[in-house]
N, C-alpha and C positions, 0 to 999 in steps of 0.2 A: 795350270790344274795339277799337272805331274808334280811340281815342287810343293804344292798343297799337299797331296796325297802322300809325299815322302815321309810325313808323319804318321807312325803307326797309329796312334790313337785317332788321327782324323781319318787315315784309311778305314779304320774299323768302323768309324760310323758311317762313312760312305758305302763300305761293303755290307752293311746291314741293311741297307736299302737296295742296293744294287744288285745284290744276290738274287733276291726273287725275281726282279725286274727281267734280269737276263735269263733265269730258269724259265720263267713263263713266255717270253720271247722266242727263246730256242724252241720251246715245245710247240709253239704255235706255227712259227716258221717252218721248222721240219715237218711237219704234220701238213701243212699246204704244198709244202715243196715236193714230198713223197707223191701226195694225190697229183701234182701236175706233172711229176716225172713219170710216174708209171700208168696214169690215166688221161690226164690231160693233154700230153704231147704226143704226136704222132711218132710211128717207127722211121727210122732213117732210111732213105732212098737206096741206100748202099748196104749199111750194116743191118739193117731191119730193128729188132727189139733189143739187139746187142748193146745200142747206143744208151740205153737206159742207164748201164754201168757208169756212164760218164757222170751222173749226175752227184754220185756218190764219189767216185775217183778224183775227179777235177778239184771240187772244193777241199777235198782230203789233202791234196798235193798243196794247194793255197796255203792251207792253214799250217802244214807242218812247216813250210819255208817261213810264214809270218811268224809262227811261235818260235822259231829257232833264231830269229832275227832279233824278236823281243829279249829272248834268253841270254843271246849274246852281248847287247845294248846293256840289259840288267847287270850282266857279269862285270862288264867293263866299268860301270859305275861304281858296283861293290869293291872291284880291285883297286881303283883310283882313289875312291873317297872313302873307302870302308864303311860303305851304307848297308847296314845291315837288312834294311826292308827289300833292298835291291837284291841282295843274296835270297831272301826269303821268295821274290819274285822268280828269279831264275831257278831255283830250286822246285817252286810250284808248277812252272811251266813245263820243265823237262819230260815228266810222265806222260802230261797231255800231248804234247809235240810226237812223242815217241809213238802213241796209239795212233794218231793221224797220219804219221810217216808210214807205219806198218800197215795202216786200212789203205793208205795209196799204193803200197807195193802189191796188197793181196788183190784190190779189185782191178789194179794194172795187169797182173798175171792173169785174171778172169776175162779181162777184156782183149788181151794178147792173144789166147789161145784161140777162139773164133777169128780174130782179124788178122793175125801175123801167122797162125798156124802153130804157133810154139807158146810155152807157159812163161819163157824166161830167155831173154837173149842180153850177152854182155854189151849192150847198147849204151853210149855215153849219157843219156838221160836217166836210164834205168840204174845203171851202176852208180851214178854221182846220188841218185835218189837213195839208193841201198845206203850209201857212205853217210847220207843225212841221217838215216835210222840208225846207224851204228854209233855216230857222234851223241844222239840222245842217250842210248843206251850206254856208252862210254863214260858220258857226265854222270848219269845215275851210280852206275857201278863204282865210279873214281870216289864218289862223295860216301859211298856206302862201305868202301873197303879200308878207310883209315879211321882210328879212334879219335885222332885228334880232329875235331869238328872245324876249328878255324885253317888248320892246314889243308883240309878236304876241301873247304869251300875255296879256298885262294888257288889250288891246282885244278879244280873243277872250273873256275872263273876263268883260267888260261885255255884250257881245253875249248870252252865254248868260244872264248874269243877268235882262237885259231880257227875253229870250225866255220866261223864267219867267211872263210876264203871260199867255201864249197858252195855256196849260196848262188853267186853270180855263175860258177859253172854248171848247176842246174838248170838255172834260168836260161842261159845262152847255149848249153850243150847240143840243141838241135840245129842252132847256127853255126857255130864253130866245127862241128864234126858231121860226117855222114851219118844219116840216122833213120831208124824205122819209125820212130815216133815223129807225130805230126808237129809242126810248128806252131806259135800262137795263134789262136783263133777269136780270142777276147780284147785281150789288151794288145792292140795293134794302133800303130801310128795313122792308118787311114780308117780305122774304125773295126768293130767285130764284125768278123766274116761267117759267123755262125746265125742261123736263120732265129727270129725273134721268138719263134714256137720252143725252140731248144734252149736259147739265151734266158728267157724269163724264170723257168724252174731251175735252171742253173745258177742263175744270180739269187733265187730264193732260198736253195739249199745253200748257197755258201755264206749267205747272211745268217741263217739259222745255225751253220756249224761255227759261224764267228761268235754267235752269242753262247752257244754250249761252251765253247772253248772259254769265254770269259767266266760263265757261270762256274765252271771247274775250277780254274785258276783262281777266282777271287775267294771262293769257299776252302780252297787248300791254303790259300795266304791267311785267310782269316783265323782258320784252325790252328795254324804255327803259332801267330800272334798270340792267341789265347792261352795257347800251352806254354810258350815262354812266360806270359805275364803269370800263369799260376805256378810255374817253376819259381821265378824269382820270390812270389809273396812266401813259398813254402820255405825258399831258403833263408830268407828275411825273418820267417817266424821261428826258424830252427836255430838262426843265430841268437836271436833274442832269448829264446829258452836256454841255449848254452851259455850265454854271458851273466842269465840270472843264477 
């Protein structure tokens, strides 16, 4: 499937139909997820209604990591095989991932104040997630700082690939170092430790966020492809006019 969509023309045909499907799915799932999160699930027996921040915070964290992984892999494909569509994918993912990483940090701070008594602490998980946000930001800044688009794309790809090293640090930071941040409650070898009344809205919101991210990324990629195609046609027309 991936090799099939690697062709820009085939991707454009696929995205033409997939974009509205992903957008509609995201709208429905997020609406249902918000209802379940805010109304359908009970308050936590320890944290009360503060726990409802989790339904935004945790999916945002998952998406920030997943999107960076996708950006890093796309950058590697571009760097090794010079595949332009992979570069388009990486560049399209970066701002979306940055937003989710920022949302994770903001909601985590809002959750940390009533839970830990502080807005921020230089905890391993929080610090590594901040680095993740800065990696997204650095990737975008590097691409925008250089006039040579090809050089900017290659340097940004190197940064994205190097940043992949931070993903396991974010994931396992609570296991490797003493941390205020709680450990995994969903993806555990012995199964989720979270109550089904909280797990269901959490998974619905995570699926909705995933569909939203897919919708935005595909929309951005298709826009870039169409823009490049328009520029190529314009340059070809100008070349023919000059030759005449």
